C-alpha positions as CSV (number, residue, x, y, z in Angstrom):
1,M,89.0,243.9,138.1
2,K,87.6,240.4,138.3
3,R,89.7,239.5,141.3
4,T,88.5,242.8,143.0
5,M,84.9,241.9,142.3
6,L,85.4,238.4,143.5
7,V,86.8,239.7,146.8
8,V,83.8,242.2,147.2
9,L,81.3,239.5,146.4
10,S,82.9,237.2,149.0
11,V,82.9,239.8,151.7
12,L,79.2,240.9,150.7
13,L,78.1,237.3,151.0
14,M,79.5,237.0,154.4
15,A,78.0,240.3,155.3
16,A,74.6,239.2,154.0
17,V,74.7,236.3,156.4
18,A,75.6,238.5,159.4
19,F,73.1,241.2,158.1
20,G,70.3,238.6,158.1
21,C,70.9,238.0,161.9
22,A,71.6,241.5,162.8
23,K,69.0,243.4,160.8
24,G,66.6,243.4,163.7
25,A,68.3,245.7,166.0
26,S,68.2,249.0,164.1
27,Q,65.2,250.1,165.9
28,A,65.2,248.0,169.0
29,A,66.3,251.0,171.2
30,N,63.1,252.8,170.2
31,G,61.1,250.4,172.5
32,N,63.2,250.5,175.6
33,H,61.9,252.2,178.8
34,Y,64.0,255.4,178.4
35,G,63.5,256.0,174.7
36,Y,67.0,256.3,173.4
37,A,66.8,257.4,169.8
38,A,67.2,254.5,167.4
39,E,64.8,252.8,164.9
40,E,64.4,249.1,164.1
41,P,62.5,247.1,161.5
42,A,59.5,245.2,162.7
43,A,61.5,241.9,162.2
44,A,63.6,242.8,165.2
45,Y,60.9,242.0,167.5
46,E,60.4,238.6,166.0
47,E,64.2,237.8,166.1
48,Y,65.2,239.1,169.4
49,E,62.2,239.2,171.8
50,F,62.9,240.3,175.4
51,D,63.6,237.5,177.8
52,E,60.8,235.9,179.9
53,A,60.2,237.3,183.4
54,F,63.3,236.1,185.4
55,E,62.1,233.5,188.0
56,P,64.8,233.4,190.6
57,S,65.0,230.6,193.1
58,P,63.9,231.2,196.8
59,A,67.6,231.4,197.7
60,E,68.2,234.1,195.2
61,V,65.2,236.0,196.2
62,E,66.2,235.9,199.8
63,T,69.7,237.0,199.0
64,A,68.5,239.7,196.6
65,S,66.3,241.2,199.2
66,M,69.5,242.2,201.2
67,T,71.0,245.0,199.1
68,N,71.2,242.7,196.0
69,G,72.9,239.9,197.9
70,K,74.4,239.8,201.3
71,A,74.2,241.9,204.4
72,D,77.4,243.7,203.5
73,G,76.1,244.7,200.1
74,T,77.7,242.2,198.0
75,Q,75.8,240.3,195.3
76,S,75.4,236.5,195.4
77,T,77.3,234.6,192.7
78,A,74.1,233.6,190.9
79,L,73.0,237.3,190.4
80,S,76.3,238.9,190.0
81,N,76.9,237.1,186.7
82,R,73.6,238.1,185.4
83,K,72.3,241.3,183.8
84,I,69.4,242.2,186.1
85,I,67.1,245.2,186.0
86,R,65.6,245.9,189.4
87,N,62.6,248.4,189.9
88,A,60.2,249.4,192.7
89,D,56.7,250.9,193.1
90,V,56.0,252.6,196.5
91,S,52.9,254.2,197.8
92,V,53.4,256.4,200.9
93,Q,51.2,258.5,203.2
94,T,52.5,261.4,205.2
95,L,51.2,263.9,207.8
96,E,54.1,266.3,207.0
97,F,54.2,266.7,203.2
98,D,56.9,269.4,202.9
99,A,59.1,267.9,205.5
100,F,58.8,264.4,203.7
101,L,59.8,265.7,200.4
102,E,62.8,267.7,202.0
103,K,64.2,264.5,203.7
104,L,63.4,262.4,200.6
105,N,65.6,264.8,198.4
106,A,68.3,264.6,200.9
107,Q,68.2,260.8,201.0
108,V,68.2,260.5,197.2
109,E,71.3,262.6,197.0
110,S,73.1,260.7,199.7
111,F,72.3,257.5,197.8
112,G,73.9,258.8,194.7
113,G,70.6,259.0,192.8
114,F,68.4,261.7,191.3
115,I,64.8,262.6,190.8
116,E,63.9,262.1,187.2
117,T,60.3,263.3,187.3
118,S,58.3,265.2,190.0
119,N,54.7,266.2,189.7
120,V,53.2,267.8,192.9
121,G,49.5,268.6,193.0
122,G,47.8,270.8,195.6
123,R,44.8,272.9,196.3
124,T,43.3,274.8,193.6
125,Y,40.2,277.0,193.0
126,Y,38.2,274.0,191.7
127,N,39.7,271.5,194.3
128,Q,39.2,272.9,197.9
129,S,40.9,270.0,199.5
130,K,43.8,271.1,201.6
131,L,45.7,267.9,201.1
132,R,48.3,267.4,198.5
133,N,49.9,264.5,196.6
134,A,53.0,264.0,194.6
135,Y,54.3,261.6,191.8
136,L,57.9,261.0,191.7
137,V,60.3,258.9,189.4
138,I,63.5,258.3,191.3
139,R,66.7,256.9,189.9
140,I,68.8,255.1,192.4
141,P,72.0,253.0,192.0
142,A,70.9,249.3,191.9
143,E,73.1,248.3,194.7
144,N,71.5,250.9,197.0
145,L,67.8,250.1,196.1
146,D,67.0,247.9,199.2
147,A,68.6,250.4,201.6
148,F,66.8,253.3,199.9
149,L,63.5,251.6,200.3
150,S,64.2,250.9,204.0
151,I,64.9,254.5,204.5
152,V,61.6,255.6,202.7
153,N,59.7,253.2,205.0
154,G,61.0,255.2,208.0
155,L,60.1,258.6,206.4
156,G,56.3,257.8,206.1
157,N,53.5,255.4,206.3
158,V,54.2,253.0,203.4
159,T,50.9,251.3,202.3
160,N,52.3,249.5,199.3
161,C,55.7,248.4,198.1
162,S,56.5,246.2,195.3
163,T,59.8,245.3,193.7
164,G,60.6,243.4,190.4
165,M,63.5,241.9,188.7
166,R,64.0,241.5,185.0
167,D,66.8,239.3,183.5
168,V,68.1,240.6,180.2
169,T,71.3,238.5,180.1
170,T,70.5,236.6,177.0
171,N,69.6,239.7,174.9
172,Y,72.5,241.6,176.3
173,I,75.0,238.9,175.3
174,D,73.3,238.5,171.9
175,Y,73.6,242.2,171.2
176,E,77.3,242.2,172.3
177,K,78.0,239.4,169.8
178,H,76.2,241.1,166.9
179,L,78.0,244.3,167.7
180,E,81.4,242.5,167.6
181,S,80.6,240.9,164.3
182,L,79.5,244.1,162.7
183,R,82.7,245.9,163.9
184,T,84.7,243.1,162.4
185,E,82.7,243.5,159.1
186,Q,83.5,247.3,159.2
187,E,87.1,246.8,159.5
188,A,86.9,244.3,156.5
189,L,84.9,246.8,154.4
190,L,87.3,249.6,155.1
191,E,90.2,247.5,153.8
192,I,88.4,246.6,150.7
193,L,87.4,250.2,150.2
194,K,91.1,251.0,150.0
195,S,91.6,248.6,147.2
196,A,88.5,249.4,145.2
197,T,89.4,250.3,141.6
198,T,86.1,251.1,140.0
199,V,83.3,253.6,140.8
200,E,80.8,250.6,140.9
201,D,82.9,248.8,143.6
202,L,83.4,252.0,145.5
203,I,79.6,252.6,145.6
204,T,78.8,249.1,146.6
205,V,81.2,249.0,149.4
206,Q,80.3,252.4,150.7
207,N,76.6,251.6,150.7
208,R,77.2,248.5,152.8
209,L,79.6,250.3,155.1
210,S,76.8,252.9,155.8
211,E,74.4,250.2,156.7
212,V,77.0,248.5,159.0
213,R,77.7,251.8,160.7
214,Y,74.0,252.3,161.3
215,E,73.6,248.9,162.7
216,I,76.5,249.4,165.0
217,E,75.1,252.8,166.4
218,S,71.7,251.1,166.9
219,Y,73.3,248.1,169.0
220,E,75.5,250.6,170.8
221,S,72.4,252.5,171.8
222,I,70.6,249.2,173.0
223,I,73.4,248.4,175.2
224,R,73.7,251.9,176.6
225,S,70.0,251.7,177.4
226,Y,70.5,248.3,179.1
227,D,73.5,249.6,181.1
228,D,71.5,252.5,182.2
229,Q,68.6,250.4,183.4
230,I,70.9,247.9,185.2
231,D,73.0,250.4,186.9
232,L,70.1,252.7,188.0
233,S,67.0,251.2,189.4
234,T,63.8,253.2,188.9
235,V,61.6,253.9,191.9
236,T,58.2,255.1,191.2
237,L,56.7,256.8,194.3
238,N,53.3,258.0,194.9
239,L,53.1,260.4,197.9
240,T,49.8,261.3,199.6
241,E,49.3,263.9,202.3
242,V,46.7,262.7,204.9
243,E,45.2,263.9,208.1
244,R,45.3,260.4,209.6
245,E,47.5,257.6,208.4
246,T,46.1,254.3,207.4
247,V,46.7,251.5,209.9
248,V,48.8,248.8,208.3
249,E,49.8,246.6,211.2
250,P,47.2,244.2,212.9
251,E,45.2,245.6,215.7
252,T,43.5,244.1,218.8
253,F,39.9,244.6,219.4
254,G,40.5,247.3,222.0
255,Q,43.0,249.0,219.9
256,E,40.4,249.1,217.0
257,V,37.6,250.5,219.1
258,S,40.0,253.2,220.6
259,R,41.2,254.2,217.2
260,R,37.7,254.2,215.7
261,F,36.2,256.3,218.6
262,K,39.3,258.8,218.2
263,E,38.7,259.1,214.6
264,S,35.0,259.7,215.0
265,M,35.7,262.6,217.7
266,E,38.1,264.0,215.1
267,D,35.6,263.8,212.3
268,V,33.1,265.7,214.5
269,G,35.6,268.3,215.3
270,E,36.6,268.6,211.6
271,N,33.0,268.9,210.5
272,L,32.2,271.6,213.1
273,K,35.3,273.5,212.1
274,S,34.4,273.2,208.4
275,F,30.9,274.4,209.3
276,A,32.1,277.4,211.3
277,A,34.7,278.2,208.5
278,G,32.0,278.0,205.9
279,L,29.7,280.2,207.9
280,M,32.3,282.7,208.6
281,G,33.7,282.8,205.1
282,N,30.3,283.3,203.6
283,A,29.2,286.0,205.9
284,P,28.9,288.6,203.2
285,H,26.6,286.4,201.1
286,I,24.6,285.7,204.2
287,V,24.3,289.3,205.1
288,V,23.3,290.4,201.7
289,F,20.7,287.4,201.6
290,L,19.3,288.5,205.0
291,V,19.0,292.3,203.9
292,I,17.2,291.4,200.6
293,N,14.8,289.0,202.3
294,G,14.3,291.5,205.1
295,L,13.4,294.2,202.6
296,I,11.1,292.0,200.8
297,A,9.5,290.9,204.0
298,L,9.0,294.6,205.0
299,V,7.4,295.4,201.6
300,I,5.0,292.5,202.1
301,V,4.1,293.5,205.6
302,L,3.5,297.2,204.5
303,I,1.3,295.9,201.7
304,I,-0.7,293.7,204.0
305,R,-1.1,296.4,206.6
306,G,-2.3,298.8,203.9
307,S,-4.8,296.2,202.6
308,I,-6.1,295.7,206.1
309,K,-6.6,299.4,206.6
310,S,-8.4,299.8,203.4
311,A,-10.6,297.0,204.2
312,R,-11.6,298.5,207.5
313,K,-12.4,301.8,206.0
314,R,-14.6,300.2,203.5
315,R,-16.4,298.3,206.2
316,A,-16.8,301.4,208.3
317,K,-18.2,303.4,205.3
318,R,-20.7,300.7,204.5
319,A,-21.9,300.6,208.2
320,E,-22.2,304.4,208.2
321,Q,-24.3,304.3,204.9
322,Q,-26.7,301.6,206.4
323,Q,-27.2,303.8,209.6
324,Q,-28.1,306.7,207.6
325,K,-30.9,304.7,205.7
């Protein structure tokens, strides 16, 4: 009995030390970008804060800009040994909205990715604009990110493209070490559980075993979340349908004058077309308005004519009376 209790207390003492370091992860997954289900005490954010923004050297930046490394798609040694999350934000204009989306879907599939979120807005009763827009969240294998962005640049007029890298190597290694320690503790607790001789010992070991299993699940969830973000880059794409694409390349004076003149003529044509469409589209209202106003004018004219005739009769009657006198 005493020997068993000593063994239990020894294991629990070691577990308490490990638990003091590992306690913070039970909900860390709750704060990740993709919301894996797990909960973590507030202390976790004090113990295991996310790494500071990764600041690669100029050589690493240049290397990473070519398919995460070299021209053949292989990563540089500096980045291949790191746990890097790469994301991108892109704003695109297009003259052919439907064709762009069709080609984009084909490219996403060809690169082994998928569209996680798609929100397309168009013309409504309260929004009479014929131009549409779309918001897309696309997941692309990290090694294909640069090639995919290059393809998008050829599909439409890219007005903005920003990419970012986040180094989570330190956190990832810490979580793996804590996970390994917890699994070791779990095996030890299972051995102790087999030799427990009293109900009190059994309950104590089972309670601690439940806590360890919960911690293991939490750390596994965190690592899965990291793996998902590392393996699949997130591309946020804002697509806008336009009648004229914004010029992003430098222009000469003559080119700018020519472009502005052409745009002005197009604006005049669009305004005339809109005026004609509005006039023809509102023809029923205009006809009703003209008919009602015509009737009102006719009534007014008849009243005025009647008044004039009455006045003439009165004057003629007074003149006749004066002559008789």
